[in-house]
C-alpha positions in Angstrom: 6.3 -59.1 34.8 8.2 -62.3 35.4 11.2 -60.9 33.5 11.2 -57.8 35.7 11.2 -60.0 38.8 14.0 -62.0 37.4 16.0 -58.8 36.6 15.4 -57.6 40.2 16.7 -60.9 41.4 13.6 -61.7 43.5 14.4 -65.1 44.9 11.4 -67.2 43.9 11.7 -66.0 40.3 15.3 -67.2 40.0 16.2 -69.8 37.4 16.8 -72.5 40.0 13.2 -72.5 41.4 10.2 -74.5 40.2 7.8 -71.7 40.2 4.4 -72.4 38.5 3.1 -69.0 37.5 -0.3 -70.5 36.6 -1.1 -71.9 40.0 -2.4 -69.9 43.0 0.3 -68.0 44.9 1.2 -69.4 48.3 0.9 -67.0 51.3 4.6 -67.4 52.0 5.6 -66.7 48.4 3.6 -63.4 48.2 5.1 -62.3 51.5 8.6 -63.1 50.3 8.1 -61.1 47.0 6.8 -58.1 48.8 9.6 -58.1 51.4 12.3 -58.6 48.7 10.9 -55.8 46.6 11.5 -53.6 49.7 15.0 -54.7 50.3 14.4 -57.3 53.0 16.5 -60.3 52.7 14.8 -62.5 55.3 16.5 -64.0 58.3 17.9 -67.4 59.2 14.8 -69.2 60.4 14.5 -70.8 63.8 11.4 -72.9 63.1 10.0 -71.9 66.5 7.6 -69.0 65.6 4.7 -71.0 64.1 3.9 -74.7 64.5 3.6 -75.1 60.7 6.8 -73.2 59.7 9.9 -75.2 60.2 13.5 -74.3 59.3 13.0 -76.3 56.0 9.7 -74.7 55.1 9.9 -72.6 51.9 9.8 -68.9 52.8 10.5 -69.6 56.5 13.1 -66.8 56.9 10.8 -64.2 55.4 7.8 -65.4 57.4 9.8 -65.1 60.7 11.3 -61.8 59.7 7.9 -60.3 58.8 6.4 -61.6 62.1 9.2 -59.9 64.0 8.5 -56.7 62.1 4.7 -57.1 62.9 3.9 -57.2 59.2 2.1 -60.6 59.7 0.9 -62.3 62.9 -0.3 -65.7 61.6 -3.7 -67.1 62.2 -5.8 -65.5 64.9 -5.8 -67.5 68.1 -3.4 -70.2 66.7 0.3 -70.6 66.3 0.0 -71.2 62.5 0.8 -69.3 59.3 -0.2 -71.8 56.5 2.8 -70.8 54.3 1.8 -73.0 51.4 -1.9 -72.3 51.3 -3.1 -70.0 48.5 -3.4 -66.4 49.6 -6.7 -64.6 49.3 -7.3 -60.9 48.3 -7.9 -59.7 51.9 -4.7 -61.4 53.1 -2.7 -60.0 50.3 -4.1 -56.5 50.8 -3.3 -56.6 54.6 0.2 -57.7 54.0 0.8 -55.1 51.3 -0.6 -52.3 53.5 1.6 -53.4 56.4 4.7 -53.6 54.2 4.0 -50.1 53.0 3.4 -48.8 56.5 6.2 -50.5 58.3 9.1 -50.6 55.8 11.0 -47.6 54.5 10.1 -46.7 50.9 12.5 -48.2 48.4 
């Protein structure tokens, strides 16, 4: 599966990243993978959408792009996304369904 992601040039699977495939997947990384698999390149981040997502935060451009597309909305009642926290099954399922509903099939 990793080789397929590398062949499809999914950003976090490129040779110049320090991806640890044996550790839990961060929320931002899963979001980036799903967006890139659907042709979304992410945007230049502003660092103003969430209090814990700055311009330098990994996956920031994808997080802000997905927020703009209403794929994600961050933590309920807060201005946070927790981009580096491990994702749970419910969060992953919600993002996947939103990607499938809101992005054109690739």
